[in-house]
C-alpha positions in Angstrom: -28.4 -25.9 12.1 -25.7 -24.9 14.5 -25.0 -21.1 14.1 -21.3 -21.7 13.8 -22.0 -24.0 10.8 -23.8 -21.3 8.8 -22.2 -20.5 5.5 -21.4 -16.9 4.8 -20.9 -15.1 1.5 -19.4 -11.7 1.0 -20.6 -9.0 -1.4 -18.5 -5.9 -1.9 -20.1 -2.9 -3.7 -17.5 -1.4 -6.0 -19.4 -0.3 -9.2 -19.9 3.4 -8.6 -18.5 6.2 -10.6 -17.0 8.0 -7.6 -17.5 11.4 -9.3 -16.6 13.4 -6.2 -13.1 12.0 -6.4 -12.7 13.9 -9.7 -10.4 11.2 -11.1 -9.9 9.1 -14.2 -9.2 6.2 -11.8 -12.0 4.2 -10.3 -12.6 5.2 -6.7 -12.1 1.7 -5.4 -8.6 1.6 -6.8 -7.4 4.8 -5.1 -4.6 3.7 -2.7 -4.1 4.0 1.0 -0.4 3.3 1.9 0.3 1.5 -1.4 -2.8 -0.7 -1.5 -6.2 -0.1 -3.3 -8.9 0.8 -0.8 -11.0 -2.2 -1.9 -8.1 -4.6 -1.1 -8.4 -3.6 2.6 -11.9 -5.0 2.6 -10.8 -8.2 0.9 -8.1 -8.7 3.5 -10.4 -7.9 6.4 -13.2 -10.4 5.4 -11.1 -13.2 3.9 -11.3 -15.4 7.1 -15.1 -15.1 7.3 -15.9 -17.4 4.4 -14.3 -20.2 2.4 -15.2 -18.7 -1.0 -13.8 -15.5 -2.4 -15.9 -12.4 -2.0 -18.1 -11.3 -4.9 -17.2 -7.7 -6.0 -19.9 -5.8 -7.9 -18.0 -4.0 -10.7 -19.3 -1.4 -13.1 -17.1 1.7 -13.7 -14.0 0.6 -15.5 -14.8 -3.0 -14.5 -12.0 -4.6 -16.5 -9.4 -2.4 -14.7 -10.7 -3.4 -11.3 -10.6 -7.1 -12.4 -7.1 -6.7 -13.8 -5.9 -5.1 -10.6 -7.4 -7.5 -8.1 -7.2 -10.7 -10.2 -8.3 -14.0 -8.5 -8.6 -12.4 -5.1 -12.3 -12.2 -5.8 -15.3 -13.3 -7.9 -17.0 -10.6 -10.0 -20.5 -9.6 -11.0 -21.2 -6.7 -13.4 -23.7 -3.9 -12.7 -24.6 -2.2 -15.9 -26.1 0.4 -15.7 -25.5 1.5 -12.1 -28.9 1.8 -10.5 -28.1 2.0 -6.8 -26.9 -0.2 -4.0 -29.8 -2.6 -3.9 -29.6 -3.2 -7.7 -25.8 -3.8 -7.2 -26.5 -6.5 -4.6 -29.1 -8.1 -6.9 -26.3 -8.6 -9.5 -24.7 -11.1 -7.2 -28.0 -13.1 -6.8 -27.4 -15.5 -9.7 -24.0 -16.4 -8.3 -24.9 -16.7 -4.6 -28.6 -17.5 -4.2 -29.1 -20.8 -2.5 -25.4 -21.2 -1.7 -25.2 -19.6 1.8 -27.2 -18.9 4.9 -26.0 -15.4 5.4 -24.8 -12.6 3.2 -22.5 -9.8 4.4 -22.6 -6.7 2.2 -19.7 -4.2 2.5 -19.1 -0.9 0.7 -15.7 -0.7 -1.0 -15.1 2.8 0.2 -14.9 1.9 4.0 -11.3 0.6 4.1 -10.7 1.2 7.8 -13.1 -1.4 9.3 -11.0 -4.0 11.1 -11.3 -7.8 10.7 -12.4 -8.1 14.4 -15.2 -5.6 13.7 -16.5 -7.7 10.8 -16.3 -10.8 13.0 -18.2 -9.1 15.9 -20.9 -8.0 13.5 -21.4 -11.5 12.1 -21.5 -13.0 15.6 -24.1 -10.5 16.8 -26.2 -11.2 13.7 -26.0 -14.9 14.1 -26.9 -14.7 17.8 -29.9 -12.3 17.4 -31.9 -14.1 14.7 -32.4 -10.8 12.9 -33.2 -10.8 9.2 -30.9 -7.8 8.9 -28.2 -6.3 11.1 -27.0 -2.8 10.2 -23.8 -1.1 11.5 -24.1 2.2 13.2 -21.9 4.8 14.8 -22.6 7.5 17.4 -21.1 10.7 16.2 -21.4 14.5 16.2 -20.0 14.6 12.7 -22.4 12.6 10.5 -20.4 13.2 7.3 -23.6 13.1 5.2 -24.6 9.6 6.4 -28.2 8.6 6.9 -29.8 8.8 10.4 -31.0 5.7 12.3 -34.6 6.2 13.2 -36.0 4.0 16.1 -39.6 3.6 17.3 -40.9 4.2 20.8 -39.6 0.8 21.9 -36.1 1.6 20.6 -36.4 -0.8 17.6 -34.7 0.3 14.4 -37.5 1.1 12.0 -35.8 3.0 9.1 -32.8 4.8 7.8 -33.4 8.4 6.6 -30.9 9.9 4.1 -29.6 13.2 5.2 -31.0 15.1 2.3 -34.5 13.8 3.0 -34.3 14.1 6.8 -36.5 16.5 8.9 -34.8 18.9 11.4 -35.6 16.4 14.2 -34.1 13.5 12.3 -31.0 15.6 11.4 -30.4 16.0 15.2 -30.0 12.2 15.6 -26.4 11.3 16.4 -26.7 7.6 15.5 -25.9 7.3 11.8 -25.8 4.6 9.2 -22.3 3.0 8.7 -21.1 -0.1 7.0 -21.3 -3.2 6.6 -24.7 -5.1 6.7 -25.6 -8.7 7.5 -28.6 -10.4 6.0 -30.4 -13.7 6.3 -29.6 -14.9 2.7 -33.1 -16.2 1.8 -34.8 -13.1 3.1 -32.4 -10.8 1.2 -32.7 -12.5 -2.2 -36.5 -12.5 -2.1 -36.8 -8.9 -0.6 -34.6 -7.1 -3.1 -37.4 -7.2 -5.7 -39.7 -5.4 -3.3 -37.6 -2.2 -3.2 -39.2 0.7 -5.0 -37.2 3.0 -7.2 -36.2 6.3 -5.6 -37.0 9.8 -6.9 -33.6 9.8 -8.6 -34.2 6.5 -10.3 -32.1 4.2 -8.1 -32.8 1.3 -5.7 -31.3 1.8 -2.2 -30.3 -1.2 -0.1 -31.0 0.8 3.1 -34.8 0.7 2.1 -34.7 -2.9 3.3 -34.6 -1.7 6.9 -38.1 -0.1 6.7 -39.4 -2.9 4.6 -38.3 -5.5 7.3 -39.8 -3.4 10.1 -43.1 -3.0 8.4 -43.5 -6.8 7.9 -42.7 -7.3 11.6 -39.2 -8.8 11.0 -36.4 -8.0 13.5 -33.8 -5.5 12.5 -30.7 -5.4 14.8 -28.1 -2.7 15.1 -24.4 -3.2 15.7 -22.6 -0.1 17.0 -19.0 0.4 15.8 -17.4 2.0 18.8 -14.3 3.3 17.1 -15.6 6.2 15.0 -12.5 6.2 12.9 -13.4 2.9 11.4 -16.5 4.5 9.8 -14.7 7.0 7.7 -16.2 6.5 4.2 -14.3 7.9 1.3 -16.2 10.0 -1.2 -13.6 12.7 -2.0 -9.9 13.5 -1.6 -10.4 15.1 1.8 -11.9 11.8 3.1 -9.1 9.9 1.5 -6.5 12.0 3.4 -8.5 11.5 6.6 -8.4 7.7 6.1 -4.7 7.8 5.2 -3.9 9.4 8.5 -5.8 6.7 10.4 -4.2 3.9 8.4 -0.7 5.4 8.9 -1.2 5.8 12.6 -2.2 2.1 12.9 0.8 0.9 10.9 3.3 3.2 12.8 1.9 2.1 16.2 2.2 -1.5 15.1 5.9 -1.1 14.3 6.7 0.9 17.4 5.2 -1.9 19.5 7.5 -4.3 17.6 10.6 -2.3 18.7 11.0 0.4 16.0 11.8 3.9 17.2 10.2 6.9 15.4 11.5 10.3 16.3 8.3 11.9 15.1 5.7 9.3 14.0 3.5 11.8 12.3 6.3 12.5 9.8 7.0 8.8 8.9 5.2 7.2 6.0 5.2 3.3 5.9 3.2 1.4 3.4 1.3 -1.8 4.2 3.8 -4.2 2.5 6.9 -2.9 4.4 8.6 -4.9 7.2 11.1 -3.6 9.8 13.5 -5.1 12.3 13.7 -4.2 16.0 15.9 -1.4 17.2 15.7 0.4 13.9 15.4 4.2 14.2 13.4 6.3 11.8 13.9 10.0 11.6 11.4 12.5 10.2 10.5 12.4 6.5 11.2 8.7 6.0 9.1 7.1 3.3 9.1 3.3 3.1 7.2 2.0 0.1 6.2 -1.2 -1.7 7.8 -4.5 -0.6 10.7 -2.9 1.2 12.3 -4.8 4.1 14.4 -3.2 6.7 16.7 -5.1 9.1 17.6 -4.6 12.7 19.5 -1.7 14.2 19.3 0.6 11.2 19.2 4.4 11.2 17.2 5.8 8.4 16.7 9.5 7.7 16.1 12.3 7.9 14.6 12.6 4.4 14.9 9.1 3.0 12.7 7.4 0.4 13.1 3.7 0.0 10.9 1.6 -2.4 10.9 -2.1 -3.1 14.4 -2.4 -1.6 16.0 -4.9 0.8 18.0 -3.4 3.6 20.2 -5.5 5.9 21.1 -4.9 9.6 22.9 -1.9 11.1 22.6 0.2 8.0 22.8 4.0 8.1 21.2 6.1 5.4 20.3 9.8 5.3 19.0 12.2 2.7 18.8 9.5 0.0 16.5 7.7 -2.5 16.6 3.9 -3.0 14.6 2.1 -5.7 14.5 -1.7 -6.3 18.0 -2.1 -4.7 19.7 -4.3 -2.1 21.9 -3.1 0.7 23.7 -5.6 2.9 24.7 -5.2 6.6 26.8 -2.3 8.1 26.5 -0.1 5.0 26.9 3.7 5.5 25.3 5.8 2.8 24.8 9.5 2.1 23.9 12.2 2.5 22.2 12.7 -0.9 22.9 9.2 -2.4 20.7 7.5 -5.0 20.4 3.7 -5.6 18.6 2.9 -8.8 17.2 -0.4 -10.0 19.6 -3.2 -9.7 22.0 -1.5 -7.3 23.6 -3.8 -4.7 25.9 -2.7 -2.0 27.9 -5.4 -0.2 28.7 -5.4 3.5 30.6 -2.5 5.0 30.3 -0.4 1.8 30.6 3.3 2.3 28.9 5.5 -0.3 29.6 9.2 0.0 27.4 12.2 -0.7 25.9 12.8 -4.1 26.8 9.3 -5.3 24.6 7.2 -7.6 24.6 3.5 -8.4 22.5 1.8 -11.1 22.5 -1.9 -12.0 25.8 -2.5 -10.2 27.4 -4.4 -7.4 29.9 -2.9 -5.0 31.8 -5.5 -3.1 32.4 -5.8 0.6 34.4 -2.9 2.2 34.4 -0.8 -1.0 34.4 3.0 -0.5 32.8 5.1 -3.2 33.6 8.8 -2.9 31.3 11.7 -3.4 30.0 12.9 -6.8 30.6 9.5 -8.3 28.5 7.3 -10.6 28.6 3.5 -11.0 26.4 2.1 -13.8 26.4 -1.5 -15.1 29.5 -2.2 -13.0 30.8 -5.2 -11.1 33.1 -3.9 -8.4 35.2 -6.1 -6.2 36.2 -6.0 -2.5 38.0 -3.2 -0.8 38.0 -0.9 -3.8 38.6 2.8 -3.4 36.5 4.8 -5.9 37.7 8.4 -5.8 35.5 11.5 -5.9 34.0 12.3 -9.3 34.6 8.8 -10.8 32.2 8.0 -13.6 31.5 4.7 -15.5 30.8 5.8 -19.1 28.5 2.8 -19.8 26.3 4.1 -22.6 27.5 5.0 -26.2 24.1 6.4 -27.3 22.8 3.1 -28.5 24.1 0.3 -26.2 25.1 -0.1 -22.6 28.4 -1.8 -21.6 29.8 -3.3 -18.4 32.7 -2.2 -16.3 34.5 -4.9 -14.2 36.7 -3.7 -11.3 38.8 -6.3 -9.4 39.5 -6.4 -5.7 41.8 -3.8 -4.0 41.7 -1.4 -7.0 42.3 2.3 -6.4 40.4 4.6 -8.7 41.8 8.1 -8.5 39.5 11.1 -8.3 37.8 12.3 -11.5 38.5 9.1 -13.4 36.4 8.3 -16.5 36.0 4.5 -17.0 34.9 4.0 -20.6 33.1 0.7 -20.9 33.4 -2.1 -21.9 36.3 -2.3 -19.5 38.1 -4.5 -17.1 40.4 -3.3 -14.3 42.5 -6.0 -12.8 43.1 -6.7 -9.1 45.3 -4.2 -7.3 45.4 -1.8 -10.3 45.4 2.0 -9.9 44.3 5.0 -12.0 45.7 8.4 -11.6 43.5 11.4 -10.9 41.7 12.7 -14.0 42.5 9.6 -16.1 40.3 8.6 -19.0 40.5 4.8 -19.2 39.5 3.4 -22.5 41.3 0.0 -22.5 41.5 -2.9 -20.0 44.1 -2.5 -17.2 46.1 -5.5 -16.0 46.4 -6.4 -12.4 48.8 -4.3 -10.2 49.2 -1.8 -13.0 49.1 2.0 -12.6 47.5 4.0 -15.5 47.5 7.8 -15.9 46.6 10.4 -18.5 44.2 11.0 -21.3 43.8 8.4 -22.7 45.2 6.5 -19.8 48.5 4.5 -20.3 50.6 2.5 -18.0 52.8 4.7 -15.8 56.5 4.2 -16.3 58.7 4.9 -13.3 61.8 7.0 -14.1 65.0 4.9 -14.0 
């Protein structure tokens, strides 16, 4: 068989309790930049095989299945009796189906797709029954040490807590993932003996293969950051910094300026246009899209929001909103779910918009609130204007036509329609519809009659 024709299956170990995370959430679902850590492995290995990876689940298995859906196949490990026992749970699904099995731990989210590919290629080229991943480091992080014989061949992995002083001095440590000849793996799993703590360790296959004279190869991961395994919140923060650095560098190479990249947070699902400038303390989350030539920050949080081109926003929060081109917003503005600002809208400081559309060229003054409103073009919304859209039980809509002038401190009591070109006086409380080109003033607001 041609090596390039060999079929590969992927097994991802995700059944553990993750007790050191001290969390009610499964460790594998803890997020890095808006995505569960196990999803990083799924993305990294998806091009290696035609079939979805098999995820070994155990702790809160249904929640893991619910979160990842049909991105993977699943096998249940119950009870959890170690990594070798976990792999054995995939045997019924995979035995006889592939030539090679790649086993990855779900808590190593930083390993790049090209690293997985290089490991597979080395394994296929070497003819080894097992190829392990290693890293040379002065900070072993509790990983097992790679022990070699006098000829330099890998002969076993010694866990740190069982290592001698000489073994503890070894700087080549066990990393992740592993590649196996499939037939050898499935028949060898039953030969692993239970450890002193009652578990079966996959790493014991290294010594077992060596003792039977089979070849065990080693693949060195040169970028030590890829081998950050996550066991606790400190490790999670370390991995977060690496993942963020990668994303920020990617966008800077695509033409985005970051005044201080270490103070910019961008989740994995965000996209940005060229010539956009990000100031410190910008947080871009979810499925947010940012256009070209924007200036965001300082201190802006945007989540699941669509931003057009040449938009300026500072000291603001935007959630599930849409902002068209050439909008100027802030400081201290808030767009809530359903807010939509048309082109060339200006939104002043301490303004808030919820489930409302502001038409092209409209200017909304400071300390104003538009909720459940449809606002036309070139409307002036004076400072302190409020749409009174909720009566305690139901919400009602306010409709404001083009070229309307809303005086400062106006209360618009919905349901309400303000006709094109109408005006309200400062401090008006508008409780009835206003016809086009009409001026209303007072409390309650009435049409203004000019003195004869």
